[in-house]
C-alpha positions in Angstrom: -33.1 31.6 21.9 -31.6 30.3 18.3 -32.4 27.0 17.5 -29.6 24.3 16.0 -30.7 23.1 12.5 -29.2 19.9 11.6 -28.4 18.2 7.9 -28.4 14.9 7.0 -26.4 13.6 4.5 -27.7 10.4 3.2 -26.7 8.8 -0.2 -28.4 8.4 -3.1 -29.3 4.7 -3.4 -28.1 1.4 -0.5 -25.0 0.8 -3.0 -23.1 3.5 -4.8 -19.9 4.6 -5.0 -21.0 7.5 -6.5 -17.6 7.4 -9.2 -18.6 11.2 -11.2 -18.1 12.8 -7.1 -15.5 10.8 -6.6 -13.9 12.3 -10.2 -14.5 15.5 -8.8 -13.1 15.2 -5.6 -9.4 14.7 -7.3 -7.3 16.6 -6.3 -8.1 15.7 -3.2 -6.9 12.6 -3.3 -3.6 14.1 -4.4 -3.6 16.6 -1.2 -4.3 13.0 1.2 -1.9 11.3 -1.2 1.0 13.4 -1.1 0.5 14.8 2.9 0.6 11.1 4.1 4.0 10.4 2.2 5.3 13.5 3.3 4.1 13.0 6.8 5.2 9.5 7.0 9.1 10.4 5.5 9.5 13.2 7.4 9.3 11.3 10.8 11.5 9.1 10.0 15.8 10.2 10.4 15.9 7.7 6.9 13.5 9.5 5.5 12.8 7.6 1.9 16.0 5.4 2.4 13.3 3.6 5.2 11.1 2.2 2.0 14.2 0.6 0.7 15.8 -0.8 4.2 12.7 -1.9 5.6 12.5 -4.9 3.0 15.5 -5.8 2.5 16.2 -5.9 6.1 13.4 -8.4 6.5 13.9 -10.2 3.5 17.4 -11.2 5.2 16.1 -11.9 8.4 13.7 -14.6 6.6 16.5 -15.4 4.4 18.9 -16.3 7.4 15.6 -17.9 10.4 13.6 -19.8 7.4 16.2 -20.1 4.5 19.4 -21.8 6.4 18.0 -22.8 9.4 14.7 -24.1 9.1 16.1 -25.1 5.3 12.4 -24.1 3.9 12.9 -25.1 0.2 12.5 -23.0 -2.7 11.5 -24.4 -5.6 15.3 -23.9 -7.1 14.6 -20.3 -6.9 17.6 -18.0 -4.9 16.0 -17.9 -0.8 16.0 -13.9 -0.7 13.7 -13.8 -4.3 11.7 -16.2 -2.8 11.0 -14.4 0.1 10.8 -10.7 -1.4 8.3 -11.8 -4.2 6.0 -12.7 -0.9 6.9 -10.1 1.3 6.2 -7.3 -1.8 2.6 -8.6 -2.3 2.0 -9.3 1.6 3.1 -5.9 2.2 1.2 -3.9 0.0 -1.6 -5.8 1.1 -1.5 -5.6 5.1 -0.3 -2.3 4.8 -3.2 -1.1 2.7 -5.8 -2.3 4.7 -4.3 -1.4 7.8 -3.6 2.3 6.7 -7.5 2.5 5.4 -8.9 1.1 8.9 -6.9 4.0 10.8 -7.2 6.7 8.3 -10.6 6.9 8.5 -9.3 7.3 12.7 -6.9 9.6 11.8 -9.2 11.9 10.1 -11.9 12.4 12.2 -11.9 16.0 12.8 -11.5 16.3 8.7 -14.7 14.7 8.3 -16.5 16.1 10.4 -16.2 19.7 9.2 -16.4 19.7 5.9 -18.5 17.6 3.5 -16.4 15.5 1.2 -17.1 12.0 -0.3 -15.7 9.4 2.8 -14.2 6.8 0.0 -11.4 9.5 -0.9 -9.3 8.7 2.8 -9.1 4.9 2.9 -8.2 5.4 -0.8 -5.5 8.2 -0.2 -4.1 5.7 2.7 -4.3 2.7 -0.2 -2.6 4.9 -2.7 0.6 5.4 -0.5 0.4 1.6 0.3 1.4 1.6 -3.3 3.9 3.8 -3.0 5.9 2.1 -1.1 5.1 -1.1 -3.4 6.1 1.2 -6.4 9.6 1.6 -5.0 10.3 -1.7 -3.4 9.1 -3.3 -7.1 12.6 -1.4 -8.2 14.1 -3.0 -5.0 13.0 -6.4 -6.1 14.4 -5.9 -9.8 17.6 -4.4 -8.3 17.6 -8.2 -6.4 16.2 -10.1 -9.4 18.7 -8.5 -11.5 21.6 -9.1 -9.0 20.7 -12.9 -8.1 20.4 -13.1 -12.5 17.0 -14.4 -12.0 15.3 -14.7 -15.1 11.6 -13.4 -15.8 9.4 -14.6 -18.5 6.4 -12.6 -18.2 4.4 -14.8 -21.0 4.5 -17.7 -18.6 3.5 -15.1 -15.5 0.3 -14.3 -17.3 -0.2 -17.8 -18.6 0.7 -19.0 -14.8 -1.8 -16.5 -13.2 -4.7 -16.9 -16.3 -4.3 -20.5 -15.6 -5.2 -20.3 -11.9 
């Protein structure tokens, strides 16, 4: 009768990100991220166009409901620009957090089979959210141009510095 051996993998220190090991497995970041992007957009009828339509439809609904019906003030900024700027940041944050949490569950079979730094899976799902953010950022810039809103980056940086 054969005796089964069990290997226990433990970190070298209590709280260690082990950046060096993550850098060694940097190709996995690329493969996991690219796989998730391909799967996400191949499963939709609209594909990548969905990344553009989703924030625009949300801005439209918010603008009609909050801007026109409830007359929520927008500090002199056109209401769609006002809404889009907030939704842009909220969407990247919320989708990054929820995708990172779900990624460990959806990749459980891979985690059980081979060794690699486990941090790669949630970080790659956050990179997918950042990809969506970049596409939406270009749409936001187009909305800024359409409404003729000028953005002074120096003022933005100074305002963030004062906070």
